[in-house]
C-alpha positions, 0 to 999 in steps of 0.5 A, a space after each residue: 813667200 814674197 815680201 809683198 804678201 806680208 803687207 798689212 795694207 793694200 798698195 796702190 800705184 798711182 800714175 799721173 803727170 800732174 802734181 795736183 792730181 797726184 797730191 789730191 788722189 794720194 790724200 783720198 787713197 790714204 783716207 781709204 786706208 791704203 798705202 800709196 806709191 806714185 810715178 809720173 811717167 809710163 816707163 817709171 810706172 813699169 819699173 816701180 810696178 815690177 819692183 814693188 808689185 802693187 795691189 792695184 794700179 791707177 793709171 792716167 791715160 794722157 801722159 808724155 813719153 808713154 801714154 797710159 794705154 801703151 803703159 797698160 799694154 806693157 804692164 799686162 805683157 810682163 810676167 811680174 805685173 800682168 795680174 795686177 788690176 789696172 784702173 784707167 783714171 782720166 778726164 777722157 770720157 768718150 766711148 772710144 776712150 773707154 774702149 781703148 782703155 779696155 783693149 789695152 788690158 785695163 780692168 776698169 775705167 774711172 773719169 776725173 774729177 775724182 770723187 772719193 766714194 766713186 773711187 772707193 767703190 771702184 777699188 772695192 771691186 778689186 781689193 779689200 780696203 782696210 777699215 779707217 776711222 773717219 
């Protein structure tokens, strides 16, 4: 049995190049009872996903070096990461942006600004969240 199957909480890999977004989303995710790991570039996200095998990935679409769409395509091509659900989390909300995310292999799409209940509902489609005392 792989070590990650012994986890007591889901692990979310959150990928964004903006520190304020990373900090804000981390607080929200932790309040939902998940462990959070973070990356700021597509290449770092791919390395981290292959090493940590997160439960789910929240991926910004617009990033330097490698955008979220290309990152998603690469994650979905790798044997170790192809089955990890990916939610594209971005300020882009045009139909063409949603279609591009889904064509890249994303499982879902969520538009910023992030609201806790919307994020929770989206996550619950893919993972079981732990009960948390609020």
